[in-house]
N, CA, C and O atoms as a GROMACS GRO file, in nm:
protein
  336
    1MET      N    1   8.532  13.335  10.317
    1MET     CA    2   8.575  13.196  10.312
    1MET      C    3   8.489  13.115  10.409
    1MET      O    4   8.424  13.170  10.498
    2SER      N    5   8.490  12.983  10.390
    2SER     CA    6   8.420  12.894  10.481
    2SER      C    7   8.519  12.796  10.539
    2SER      O    8   8.613  12.753  10.472
    3ASP      N    9   8.498  12.761  10.665
    3ASP     CA   10   8.589  12.665  10.728
    3ASP      C   11   8.546  12.522  10.694
    3ASP      O   12   8.457  12.502  10.612
    4GLU      N   13   8.611  12.424  10.757
    4GLU     CA   14   8.585  12.283  10.727
    4GLU      C   15   8.440  12.244  10.753
    4GLU      O   16   8.388  12.153  10.688
    5THR      N   17   8.375  12.312  10.846
    5THR     CA   18   8.236  12.279  10.879
    5THR      C   19   8.139  12.358  10.793
    5THR      O   20   8.017  12.345  10.811
    6GLY      N   21   8.187  12.438  10.702
    6GLY     CA   22   8.102  12.515  10.615
    6GLY      C   23   8.071  12.654  10.667
    6GLY      O   24   8.003  12.732  10.599
    7GLY      N   25   8.119  12.685  10.785
    7GLY     CA   26   8.094  12.817  10.842
    7GLY      C   27   8.194  12.919  10.791
    7GLY      O   28   8.302  12.883  10.746
    8PRO      N   29   8.158  13.045  10.797
    8PRO     CA   30   8.250  13.149  10.751
    8PRO      C   31   8.370  13.166  10.844
    8PRO      O   32   8.361  13.140  10.964
    9HIS      N   33   8.480  13.209  10.787
    9HIS     CA   34   8.598  13.242  10.866
    9HIS      C   35   8.678  13.349  10.791
    9HIS      O   36   8.660  13.370  10.671
   10PHE      N   37   8.764  13.415  10.865
   10PHE     CA   38   8.852  13.517  10.809
   10PHE      C   39   8.986  13.451  10.781
   10PHE      O   40   9.049  13.399  10.873
   11LEU      N   41   9.030  13.452  10.657
   11LEU     CA   42   9.156  13.391  10.618
   11LEU      C   43   9.260  13.500  10.598
   11LEU      O   44   9.243  13.590  10.515
   12TYR      N   45   9.367  13.492  10.676
   12TYR     CA   46   9.475  13.591  10.667
   12TYR      C   47   9.601  13.519  10.623
   12TYR      O   48   9.650  13.429  10.692
   13VAL      N   49   9.655  13.558  10.508
   13VAL     CA   50   9.779  13.501  10.457
   13VAL      C   51   9.891  13.597  10.492
   13VAL      O   52   9.888  13.714  10.452
   14ALA      N   53   9.989  13.548  10.566
   14ALA     CA   54  10.097  13.633  10.616
   14ALA      C   55  10.231  13.564  10.595
   14ALA      O   56  10.238  13.447  10.556
   15ASP      N   57  10.335  13.638  10.621
   15ASP     CA   58  10.470  13.584  10.611
   15ASP      C   59  10.554  13.641  10.724
   15ASP      O   60  10.556  13.762  10.744
   16PRO      N   61  10.622  13.556  10.800
   16PRO     CA   62  10.703  13.604  10.912
   16PRO      C   63  10.814  13.701  10.870
   16PRO      O   64  10.859  13.781  10.951
   17MET      N   65  10.857  13.695  10.744
   17MET     CA   66  10.962  13.785  10.697
   17MET      C   67  10.907  13.913  10.636
   17MET      O   68  10.984  13.999  10.592
   18CYS      N   69  10.776  13.928  10.632
   18CYS     CA   70  10.713  14.045  10.572
   18CYS      C   71  10.692  14.152  10.678
   18CYS      O   72  10.618  14.132  10.774
   19SER      N   73  10.758  14.266  10.660
   19SER     CA   74  10.747  14.372  10.761
   19SER      C   75  10.606  14.427  10.770
   19SER      O   76  10.562  14.464  10.879
   20TRP      N   77  10.533  14.434  10.659
   20TRP     CA   78  10.395  14.484  10.664
   20TRP      C   79  10.304  14.385  10.735
   20TRP      O   80  10.210  14.426  10.804
   21CYS      N   81  10.328  14.255  10.720
   21CYS     CA   82  10.249  14.156  10.794
   21CYS      C   83  10.269  14.175  10.943
   21CYS      O   84  10.173  14.170  11.020
   22TYR      N   85  10.393  14.197  10.984
   22TYR     CA   86  10.422  14.224  11.125
   22TYR      C   87  10.355  14.354  11.169
   22TYR      O   88  10.294  14.359  11.276
   23GLY      N   89  10.365  14.457  11.089
   23GLY     CA   90  10.304  14.585  11.123
   23GLY      C   91  10.153  14.576  11.136
   23GLY      O   92  10.092  14.650  11.213
   24PHE      N   93  10.092  14.486  11.061
   24PHE     CA   94   9.947  14.470  11.059
   24PHE      C   95   9.898  14.375  11.169
   24PHE      O   96   9.777  14.364  11.190
   25SER      N   97   9.988  14.307  11.239
   25SER     CA   98   9.948  14.205  11.337
   25SER      C   99   9.856  14.256  11.447
   25SER      O  100   9.768  14.181  11.488
   26PRO      N  101   9.870  14.380  11.498
   26PRO     CA  102   9.774  14.426  11.598
   26PRO      C  103   9.631  14.435  11.543
   26PRO      O  104   9.534  14.415  11.616
   27VAL      N  105   9.619  14.466  11.416
   27VAL     CA  106   9.486  14.474  11.354
   27VAL      C  107   9.423  14.334  11.348
   27VAL      O  108   9.305  14.318  11.379
   28ILE      N  109   9.502  14.236  11.308
   28ILE     CA  110   9.451  14.098  11.303
   28ILE      C  111   9.413  14.051  11.443
   28ILE      O  112   9.309  13.988  11.460
   29ALA      N  113   9.496  14.081  11.542
   29ALA     CA  114   9.465  14.042  11.680
   29ALA      C  115   9.336  14.109  11.727
   29ALA      O  116   9.255  14.045  11.795
   30ALA      N  117   9.316  14.234  11.693
   30ALA     CA  118   9.194  14.305  11.732
   30ALA      C  119   9.071  14.245  11.663
   30ALA      O  120   8.966  14.231  11.726
   31LEU      N  121   9.084  14.210  11.536
   31LEU     CA  122   8.973  14.145  11.465
   31LEU      C  123   8.939  14.011  11.528
   31LEU      O  124   8.822  13.979  11.548
   32ALA      N  125   9.041  13.934  11.560
   32ALA     CA  126   9.019  13.804  11.624
   32ALA      C  127   8.946  13.820  11.757
   32ALA      O  128   8.856  13.743  11.789
   33GLN      N  129   8.986  13.920  11.833
   33GLN     CA  130   8.921  13.945  11.962
   33GLN      C  131   8.778  13.996  11.943
   33GLN      O  132   8.686  13.951  12.012
   34GLN      N  133   8.760  14.088  11.852
   34GLN     CA  134   8.628  14.147  11.830
   34GLN      C  135   8.526  14.044  11.782
   34GLN      O  136   8.409  14.049  11.821
   35PHE      N  137   8.570  13.950  11.700
   35PHE     CA  138   8.478  13.851  11.644
   35PHE      C  139   8.493  13.713  11.707
   35PHE      O  140   8.446  13.614  11.651
   36ALA      N  141   8.558  13.705  11.822
   36ALA     CA  142   8.579  13.577  11.892
   36ALA      C  143   8.446  13.505  11.910
   36ALA      O  144   8.347  13.563  11.954
   37GLY      N  145   8.446  13.378  11.875
   37GLY     CA  146   8.326  13.296  11.888
   37GLY      C  147   8.227  13.312  11.774
   37GLY      O  148   8.131  13.234  11.764
   38ARG      N  149   8.249  13.410  11.688
   38ARG     CA  150   8.156  13.433  11.576
   38ARG      C  151   8.222  13.416  11.440
   38ARG      O  152   8.159  13.369  11.345
   39LEU      N  153   8.348  13.454  11.431
   39LEU     CA  154   8.420  13.446  11.304
   39LEU      C  155   8.564  13.401  11.332
   39LEU      O  156   8.648  13.484  11.368
   40PRO      N  157   8.591  13.273  11.316
   40PRO     CA  158   8.728  13.226  11.342
   40PRO      C  159   8.828  13.288  11.245
   40PRO      O  160   8.798  13.311  11.128
   41VAL      N  161   8.946  13.314  11.295
   41VAL     CA  162   9.056  13.365  11.212
   41VAL      C  163   9.149  13.249  11.181
   41VAL      O  164   9.195  13.180  11.272
   42ARG      N  165   9.175  13.228  11.055
   42ARG     CA  166   9.269  13.126  11.011
   42ARG      C  167   9.389  13.199  10.951
   42ARG      O  168   9.374  13.288  10.868
   43VAL      N  169   9.508  13.161  10.995
   43VAL     CA  170   9.630  13.224  10.945
   43VAL      C  171   9.707  13.122  10.862
   43VAL      O  172   9.732  13.010  10.908
   44VAL      N  173   9.744  13.160  10.743
   44VAL     CA  174   9.826  13.077  10.655
   44VAL      C  175   9.959  13.148  10.639
   44VAL      O  176   9.963  13.265  10.602
   45MET      N  177  10.068  13.078  10.668
   45MET     CA  178  10.201  13.138  10.660
   45MET      C  179  10.268  13.108  10.526
   45MET      O  180  10.266  12.996  10.476
   46GLY      N  181  10.326  13.213  10.470
   46GLY     CA  182  10.405  13.201  10.348
   46GLY      C  183  10.552  13.200  10.383
   46GLY      O  184  10.589  13.189  10.500
   47GLY      N  185  10.637  13.212  10.283
   47GLY     CA  186  10.780  13.210  10.308
   47GLY      C  187  10.858  13.291  10.206
   47GLY      O  188  10.892  13.240  10.100
   48LEU      N  189  10.886  13.418  10.238
   48LEU     CA  190  10.962  13.503  10.146
   48LEU      C  191  11.104  13.452  10.125
   48LEU      O  192  11.157  13.459  10.015
   49ARG      N  193  11.164  13.400  10.231
   49ARG     CA  194  11.302  13.352  10.221
   49ARG      C  195  11.310  13.204  10.258
   49ARG      O  196  11.413  13.159  10.309
   50ALA      N  197  11.206  13.131  10.234
   50ALA     CA  198  11.203  12.989  10.271
   50ALA      C  199  11.318  12.914  10.204
   50ALA      O  200  11.337  12.920  10.083
   51GLY      N  201  11.394  12.844  10.285
   51GLY     CA  202  11.503  12.763  10.234
   51GLY      C  203  11.629  12.839  10.198
   51GLY      O  204  11.729  12.778  10.160
   52ASN      N  205  11.626  12.971  10.208
   52ASN     CA  206  11.744  13.051  10.173
   52ASN      C  207  11.848  13.040  10.284
   52ASN      O  208  11.818  13.070  10.400
   53THR      N  209  11.968  12.998  10.250
   53THR     CA  210  12.074  12.983  10.349
   53THR      C  211  12.188  13.083  10.329
   53THR      O  212  12.288  13.080  10.400
   54HIS      N  213  12.171  13.173  10.232
   54HIS     CA  214  12.275  13.271  10.204
   54HIS      C  215  12.262  13.391  10.298
   54HIS      O  216  12.152  13.435  10.328
   55PRO      N  217  12.375  13.443  10.345
   55PRO     CA  218  12.370  13.563  10.430
   55PRO      C  219  12.314  13.682  10.351
   55PRO      O  220  12.329  13.690  10.229
   56MET      N  221  12.252  13.772  10.422
   56MET     CA  222  12.196  13.891  10.359
   56MET      C  223  12.307  13.987  10.318
   56MET      O  224  12.400  14.012  10.395
   57ARG      N  225  12.297  14.040  10.197
   57ARG     CA  226  12.395  14.137  10.149
   57ARG      C  227  12.370  14.272  10.217
   57ARG      O  228  12.260  14.298  10.266
   58ALA      N  229  12.472  14.356  10.219
   58ALA     CA  230  12.461  14.488  10.282
   58ALA      C  231  12.349  14.571  10.221
   58ALA      O  232  12.274  14.637  10.293
   59GLU      N  233  12.336  14.567  10.088
   59GLU     CA  234  12.230  14.646  10.024
   59GLU      C  235  12.090  14.593  10.058
   59GLU      O  236  11.994  14.670  10.065
   60ASP      N  237  12.079  14.461  10.079
   60ASP     CA  238  11.951  14.404  10.121
   60ASP      C  239  11.916  14.448  10.263
   60ASP      O  240  11.801  14.478  10.294
   61LYS      N  241  12.017  14.451  10.348
   61LYS     CA  242  11.994  14.497  10.486
   61LYS      C  243  11.947  14.642  10.488
   61LYS      O  244  11.858  14.677  10.566
   62GLU      N  245  12.004  14.725  10.402
   62GLU     CA  246  11.963  14.866  10.396
   62GLU      C  247  11.819  14.879  10.347
   62GLU      O  248  11.743  14.962  10.398
   63LYS      N  249  11.782  14.798  10.248
   63LYS     CA  250  11.644  14.801  10.200
   63LYS      C  251  11.547  14.759  10.310
   63LYS      O  252  11.442  14.820  10.328
   64ILE      N  253  11.583  14.657  10.384
   64ILE     CA  254  11.497  14.609  10.492
   64ILE      C  255  11.490  14.711  10.604
   64ILE      O  256  11.383  14.735  10.660
   65ARG      N  257  11.603  14.771  10.637
   65ARG     CA  258  11.604  14.875  10.741
   65ARG      C  259  11.508  14.989  10.702
   65ARG      O  260  11.432  15.038  10.785
   66GLY      N  261  11.511  15.029  10.575
   66GLY     CA  262  11.421  15.133  10.527
   66GLY      C  263  11.275  15.091  10.536
   66GLY      O  264  11.189  15.169  10.577
   67ALA      N  265  11.247  14.967  10.498
   67ALA     CA  266  11.110  14.915  10.506
   67ALA      C  267  11.063  14.912  10.651
   67ALA      O  268  10.951  14.951  10.681
   68TRP      N  269  11.149  14.864  10.741
   68TRP     CA  270  11.112  14.857  10.883
   68TRP      C  271  11.083  14.996  10.938
   68TRP      O  272  10.989  15.015  11.015
   69THR      N  273  11.163  15.093  10.897
   69THR     CA  274  11.143  15.231  10.943
   69THR      C  275  11.007  15.283  10.897
   69THR      O  276  10.934  15.343  10.975
   70ARG      N  277  10.974  15.260  10.771
   70ARG     CA  278  10.844  15.305  10.718
   70ARG      C  279  10.727  15.233  10.784
   70ARG      O  280  10.627  15.296  10.819
   71VAL      N  281  10.739  15.103  10.800
   71VAL     CA  282  10.630  15.026  10.862
   71VAL      C  283  10.611  15.067  11.007
   71VAL      O  284  10.498  15.081  11.054
   72SER      N  285  10.720  15.085  11.078
   72SER     CA  286  10.712  15.128  11.218
   72SER      C  287  10.644  15.264  11.229
   72SER      O  288  10.560  15.285  11.316
   73ALA      N  289  10.680  15.356  11.141
   73ALA     CA  290  10.620  15.490  11.143
   73ALA      C  291  10.471  15.484  11.112
   73ALA      O  292  10.393  15.557  11.173
   74ALA      N  293  10.432  15.399  11.019
   74ALA     CA  294  10.291  15.391  10.978
   74ALA      C  295  10.205  15.312  11.076
   74ALA      O  296  10.088  15.344  11.096
   75SER      N  297  10.264  15.208  11.136
   75SER     CA  298  10.184  15.117  11.218
   75SER      C  299  10.203  15.134  11.369
   75SER      O  300  10.117  15.095  11.448
   76GLY      N  301  10.315  15.193  11.408
   76GLY     CA  302  10.345  15.203  11.550
   76GLY      C  303  10.409  15.078  11.608
   76GLY      O  304  10.442  15.073  11.726
   77GLN      N  305  10.426  14.976  11.525
   77GLN     CA  306  10.489  14.852  11.571
   77GLN      C  307  10.640  14.874  11.589
   77GLN      O  308  10.704  14.933  11.502
   78PRO      N  309  10.695  14.827  11.701
   78PRO     CA  310  10.840  14.843  11.722
   78PRO      C  311  10.918  14.736  11.646
   78PRO      O  312  10.874  14.622  11.632
   79PHE      N  313  11.033  14.774  11.598
   79PHE     CA  314  11.125  14.681  11.532
   79PHE      C  315  11.257  14.684  11.609
   79PHE      O  316  11.294  14.788  11.664
   80ASP      N  317  11.327  14.572  11.612
   80ASP     CA  318  11.456  14.564  11.679
   80ASP      C  319  11.566  14.580  11.574
   80ASP      O  320  11.601  14.485  11.504
   81PHE      N  321  11.619  14.701  11.564
   81PHE     CA  322  11.720  14.731  11.464
   81PHE      C  323  11.858  14.676  11.502
   81PHE      O  324  11.952  14.690  11.425
   82ALA      N  325  11.870  14.615  11.619
   82ALA     CA  326  11.997  14.551  11.658
   82ALA      C  327  12.028  14.434  11.565
   82ALA      O  328  12.142  14.388  11.559
   83PHE      N  329  11.928  14.386  11.495
   83PHE     CA  330  11.945  14.278  11.397
   83PHE      C  331  12.053  14.314  11.296
   83PHE      O  332  12.125  14.227  11.247
   84PHE      N  333  12.064  14.443  11.264
   84PHE     CA  334  12.160  14.487  11.164
   84PHE      C  335  12.294  14.516  11.227
   84PHE      O  336  12.388  14.554  11.157
   0.00000   0.00000   0.00000
């Protein structure tokens, strides 16, 4: 991708509610540090639950707990399971 000035940049599309985006965040931080001053990182945020005001159902919580467990095991990122 190219930024507003026509130079290249790294575009990362993420979502705060996406457990894999959170799990991948140390990689993005390392890329930003490694290429600092040479390749700007642009982050675009999405919204998996944007505008949703309904409480999470028990089965949804279990699915998310399972996803968090898998992402934590694969990425080493800690999750706060007290949320549940």
